[in-house]
N, C-alpha and C positions, 0 to 999 in steps of 0.2 A: 615396503608398503606400496600398494598399487592404488594410485589415486587418479581417477579419470573424471573430467567434467562430463556432464551427462546429457541425456535427452529430456520436456514437460509432457459405469462399470460396476460394475458391482461384482462381488464375489465373496468368498469367505476366507477368513484368516485361519490357517490351520497350523498346528504345532506338531513337532516330533515326526515330520515326514522325512523320508530319506534325502540325504544331501546329494545334490548334483553339482559337481565342481564346474563353475561357469568359466567360459573361455575369456581371457582378457581381451578387451577391445583395443584397437589402436587408439592412442590418445587423441582426443577430439580437439584439443586446443581450447583453452578456457573461454567461456563467454563472458569475459571479465570487463570489457569496456562498459558493460552495464553499470559498473560501480564508479564510473567517472562522475556519477551522480554526486558523490560527496566532495570530490575535489580535495578531500583531506581524510584519507584512510588512516586507520590505526590511531593510536593515542595522539590527540591534538589538543588545542585550546591553551589555556593558561598553563605555564610551566613554572615549576618551583625554581628558585635560585639554585645555582650549582651547589651541590653538596647538601642541599636541604633534604632531610628525610621525611617521608610521609608521617603525618600525625594521626594517631588512632583515636577514635571516639567522636562524639558529636552527632547531631542530627542535621541533615540537609533539608531546608525548607524549600519546597518547589511549588510554584503556582502553575495551574494547568487550565487551558481554555475550555475544555470539555472533558468529561469522563465517559467511558464507553457503556456504562450501565451493566456490564458483565466483564469479569476479569478472566474468563476462560477464552483464550485466543482462538480456539477452535470454533467458538460460537459467535464470533463477531468479525466485523471488518473495519472497526473504528481506527482512524489514523493514530489515535493516542496509544494504541496497542504497541506501535513500533517502539515507543519510549517505555511505557509501563511494563511491557512483556519482558524486556531485558533485565528488569529487576528480579523477577521470580522464576523465569524459565531459561533453560538451555536448549540448544538445538542439536540435531543429529550431526549437522555440518555447519560451517561458518564460512564467511567470506573474509580472507585475510586482508592485510594492509594494502595489498596490491589488487584486491578484488578477486583473487583466485579462490576456488573451492578449497577448503582446508579442514582438517580434523577438528572435532568437537566431542560430542558424545559417541561418535563413531571414530575409530582410530584409522581405519582404512576401508576401502571398498573396491569392488571390481564390477565391471559391466560386460555382459556377454556380447559376443560378436553381433548378434541381431539386435542389440540395444534394448531387449525386453526383460532382462533379469539383472538385478543389482544385488550383490552379496556384500553385506556390511559386517565388518568386525568391530564389535562395540567395546567401548572403554569399560574396564572392570573397576569395581570399588565405588562407583557412583551411587548415591542414594537420594531419594526424595525427602522432603522436609518432614514427612510422616514416618520416616524410617524404612520404608519399603525400598527394594532394590531396583536399579535400572538394568534391564537385560533385554534379550531378544523378544521374550514374550510380551514385555511392556511396549516395545516398539510397535508390535503388531496391534496391540490393544489401542494404541494412540491413532494409528492409521484407520482402524475401524471406528473409533470415536469421532474422528473428523467427518466421516461420511454417514454416520448413523443419522437417520432422519430426525431422531429426537434431539440431536444437537442443533439442528436448524442452521447449519453452517452456511453463511453467505459468501465464504471465501476459501477456507482451507479445503473443503470438499471439492471445489472446482479445481484447485491447484493439484490435487492428487487424483483427479477423475480417471486417468488412464490406469491407475493401480487396480489390479484384479484380485490378487490374494497374496498371502505370505507364508513362508515356511520357517519355523524355528529349527534351525540346523543343530544348534547346541545352545548352551545358556547365553553365549555372547556372540552368536553368529545368526544373522537374519537375512533371509533371501526374499526380495520383493519382486513380484511378477507383474509386468505391465502388459496391457492389451496391444500396445504398439510402441515403437521407439519414441521417446519423449525427451528431447534435449533439455528442457528447463527443470527436470525432476529434482536434481540436487540443489538448484538455486531456490526453488520454492521451499525445500526443507530447511534452508538457512534463514527463512523469514520469520519474524517475531510471532506471527499468527500461528505458526506451525511448531511452536515450542512443545516440549514433552510434558504431559501430565502424569501424575501418579497412576500406575496401573491399579493399585489398590483402590484409589478413589474412583476411578472409572468403573470398576466392578461393583463396588459397595455403595457408592453414593454419588453418581454422576451429577445429580441435580444440585449438588452443593458446590460444584466447581466454579460457577459464576461468582458466588459470594466468597467462597474460600478456596481459591485454586491452590493446588499442591504441586510445586515444581521442584527442580533440582538446583535452582539458581541461587545467587549470592544473598538474596533477601527473602523473607517470607512475609505474607500479608498478616499483620497483627489485628488490624481493625479496618473494615471497609464500610463506609456510610455513603451509599449511592446518592449522587447529587451533591455531595459535600466534600468528603475527604477519604484518603486512603493512607494508612499508616503501615510502613514496612520496617521490619526488624532485621538486623544483620543475622546471617546464619553462620555460627561459629565454626562448623565443620566443613565449610565449602573449601574445595581445593581442586577444582578441575576447569578453571577458566581457559578459554582458547588462547593459543600462543600469541596472537597478535595484540592481546591486551598487556602483554609484558609484565604480568604479575603472578604471584602465587598465593595460595591460601585464602583466608576469609577477607571480606571487604574491610577497608579502613573505617568507614563510617559505622556508627552504632545503628543508624537507621535513616530512613527517608520519609519525610512527612509531605504528602501531596495534597494540595487544597484546590478545590475548584474555584476559580475566579473568572467568571464569564466575561466580565466587562474589560475590554482592552486597556482603557485608560487607567483602570485600577490596577491591572497587572503591571503596567509600567510604573505607576507611582509607588506601589508596594515593593517593587524590585529596587528602585533607586533609593527608597527610604531605608532599605535593609530589612524589611519585614520578611522578604524571601531572598533566598540565595540564587535561585535560578527560575526563569520562566520558560516554559516549553514552547510557547507561541507568542512571540513578541509582535505586536501590531506594527505594520509597515510605517504608519505615521510617526512612531516613536523611534524608528531605527536611527535616524540621523543624530538624535540627541544622545542615545546610548552609545553609538559608535564614537561620538566625540568625547565621551566621558572616559578618562584613563582608568577609572575604577572598575570597568566592565569589559567583558568579552562579548562581542556580537558576532553571530554566524548567520549567513544567508546562503544556504546550500540548495542547489536544485535537486529534486528527486527525479529518478528515472520512471518510465511508465507513460501514463496518459497525462497530458497537460489538463488544465482547466478547460472544460468544454461545456457549452450549452448543447446538450444532446437532444435531437428531435425524436419524436415517436413516429417512426415511419409506418406503423400499423394503422394509423387513422388520419383523417383530415385535420388540419390542412397540410401536414408534412408528408403525406403519402404522395404528394406531387413534387417531383424533383425540381421543377421550376420554382416553386414556392421556397423550397429549401435553399436553392441557389440564391434566390432573391434576398432571403433573410441574411444569409452569410455576407452578401455584397453590401447590405445596409449597415453593417456594424463596423465602425471605426475602432478596430481592435487596439491600435496604439493609443488612442485617446482614452479608451476605457481602462487600459492597463495603467497608464500614467495616473489617471484619477484615483484608481483603487490602491495602487502600490506605492505611491509617493517616490517613484524612482527605483523601487527595490524589486519590482516585477519585470520579467522579460517577456514581451509579446511573442506569440508563436502562431503560425498559420498552417500547422499540420496536426495530425492525430497521434503523433508519437513525440515524446520529449527528445530534444536534440542531444541529451546526455545518454540516451539509450543506445545500446549496441544495435548496429544495423540501421540507424537513422540515415535516411537518404536525403541529402541536401537539395537534390533536384526537385523536391516537392515544393520548395519555397517559391512564393510569388504566384501561385495558382489561385488561391482564395485571397482576393484583394478587396479593399474598400472601394466600392463603385456604386454610389446611390443611383446614378443614371441607369446603370445596367439593372439594378434591382427594380427600378420603375418599369423598365421595358419587359423584364421577365414576368412581373405581376400582370402587366397588360396582356401579354401572350397567354397567361394562365386563366385569363378571363376575369380578373379582379379589377375591373375598369371603373366601377362606380365609386362614389365618395358619399358618405353620409354627412350629417350636420356637424359631426365632431372631426371630420377630416379623415376618418378611417376608410379603408377600401371595402367595397362590397361586391358581391356577385350573387345574382338572383335574389337580391334583397337581404342577404345574410352578410354580417360583418366578418372581416378577416381577423379572427380572434385566436389568440394563443394563450392558453392557461398553463401557468408554471407553478406547481405547488412547491412550498418550502416550509421549513420548520418556523412556527410562530415565534415572534420575539417582539420586543417593544418598538423596534423600528424594522422596516422591511430590509431584506438583503440589499446592501449597497450595489453588489454586482447586478442583481436583477433590476434595480432601479435604473442603473446606467443602461442596461440593455433595452429596457422599456423605452427610454428616451431615444435611443438610436433607431429602434424598430418603428417608432411612431413617425419618424421623418418620411418614411416611404409608405405609410398607411397600415402597418401592423398594430393591432390593439393587444399588447402583451399585458396579461393580467396576472398579478402576483397573488397567489392563493396561499395564505398562511394557515397551517394546520398543526396540531400536536404531532410529535414525532411518531407516535404509534400509528396515527392516521396516514401520515406521509408514507410510512413503510407499507401500509395496506394498499394505498394508491400505486405505489411503486411496483409491487408484486402483482397487482391486478392489471397493470398496464393502463391505468386510468389517469392519463396526463397527456398534454400536448408536447411538453419539453421538460427536461430536468437539467439543472446545473450540477456538475460534479466533476470529480477528478479520481484517478486510480493510480496509486503508486505501487510498483512492483519492481523487483530487481532483474526482471527478465523481459525481453521484447515480446514474449508470449502474451503480454498484456493485450496485444491486438486480437488474439484469439478469444481471450476472456471477455473482451468488450464488444466484439463485432462478429463472432462466429455464430451461425444460426443455432447451434446446439446449446448456446448459452442464453437463449431466450427462456425466461422463467416458464416452467411447465411443472412436471413432476418434481423437479429439483430447482431450487432457487438459482437463477442465472444472473449474469451481470451485463448481458446485452440489452441494456434498458432502451436502446434505440430501435430494437426489433429489426435489426438488419438481417435480411434473409437473401443473401446473394450467392449463388452457386460458384461463381467465378472467385469471389473473395474467399469462400469456404475452402476451396481447393488450394489456394495459395497459402492460407494460414495453416492448413493440415500439412502441406508439404514442408513449411518452415519449421513446425515443431517436431517433425519426424526426422528432419535432416541433420546430418552431422554439422557441427559448427564449421562454417567456412563459406565458400562461394555459392553453394546451392541454397543455403539458408539466406544468405545476403540478397540473392536475386529474388527469392520468393517474398522476403520482407519488403524489398524495394517496390516490387509490383503491387503488393498489398497496400502499401502507403499511397501509391498512385491511384489504385482502385477506390480507396476511400475518398479521395478528392473528387472522383467522378460520382460517387454516391451521395456525398455530402450528408453524413448522418448527424451533423451538428455544426456548431461554430467553434473552432479552436480559439482560445483567448490568450492564455499566458502560461508559462511554466509553473510547475507546482513547487513552490519553495518550502524549505524547512528553515524557519527563522526562530532562533532562540538566543537567549543572552543570560550571562551569569556573572556574579561577582568575581573579581580576581583573587579574592580570598579563597576561592574554591580551586583546588589544584587537581591534576590528574584526570581531568575529564577527557574521555575518549569519544571519537565519533564512529558510529557503526558504518561499515561499508555497504551493508545490505540496505540500511535506511539511514539517511544522514541526520541522525538524532544523537543526543548525548547519551553516553553509557557511563554509569556511575560505579561500576564494580570496584575500581581502585581509585576513585575520587576521594579527596580528603580536604578538610578545612584548615587553612593555615591559622595559627594562633595570632 
């Protein structure tokens, strides 16, 4: 078996073309520190007493803070897909307990010497829950579905952007052709958003995949009520879990019942009362109480990728001015904001890449610091020297206003309220604009905002390309460069990094890119992106995904 960690357009998927045997590449050395994110790879959590056998049956009741509105991972970027996707989807590859790329629906793969051709040998005997087979043809259909404009993919399409076309060599051999060497390719294929859909469903009824996704995973969607609940049922003939899960055959649970419980206090209360067995997003204010309760397991695991950032829109005033961006960053006491929001469970950060990510450069620390005096001086230099009756800065009679749209709720975003207070101290009028989710999406894609608060989890350092390369500014394709960063020097560094073999060249390019971002200041980094969940100790066999630090329930069971 030849397994090589890899490299991260348009074109056509073609089948039955002549097979060209690729040359094996020199092993690249896995980009695996990416998954230090979990700090607990492989099966973890509550463990059964020695000699205790798993109990079959039962329904696991789960509360969830939000649901994605669509269950087709190719068409969404919702954080909850990390957890929900593992219930119904399998991936071409996985990250094992050590964070190494490992077999899943592909048994092995080879990479050509030029890094542009991947030949996958696929697992035989796997079927989708609609009875259709998994094979090379279906692999190609999935790649095309990800980038089909009709899918409106906000994530998967970007992750496979270098993919040009594919060749079905035989029933279980697929050859993927890339436009250029792309080191993160295999890592993206391991992510929950890139799970494999039924080829039959993609061909016959792709419009149904949001409501009724068809995967090869351990559970199937039995009933989906958007905005309310999702019922999953055990798939009796499942028998192809990845080796790191250390299990065989079908799931132990009869099913999983997921209920939307938006209010954090209710999620906590309903967990400790026993109404739910697990909550996917425990509010930080309840962490200490749950942690102190011997009846529960509490996890607080950092995600790799981008930390929480208030991202500026560099394409329009006032953040088209570097001095204003620097001033806003200097005005925010990140440690105070983090402590207030996270109740001691959040970790402040002053860079644009999570410290858990591969190639994080610690020399970036201490550049963006809380310095209100410097913020005042920078705004003076930028011409914002006036003050109106409310104390906000003005220039040529106009107030220094920053509008930040967010999803409407009964109370404004606590994060934005905190930032509003911090920015006001030096004269910024930060206005929180609450709008429905659909309108927020429209504003986001139209670039009609001054700043957006957000976070971006991925298992590869290529997150810097996705978030800040100029090709990722939304145009014909939905991009994720919401700060509209268009910097040739940064572009060159990020392109070099994604095309380089894992090692010194990539490390140097990523380090320089991190420092270049501190010079551009496309936003204010705030705190690491945590995965916080808790569950009853009556739930055994909960694993933690190494690609995303979320619970995996394939072989979980409920003790009697």
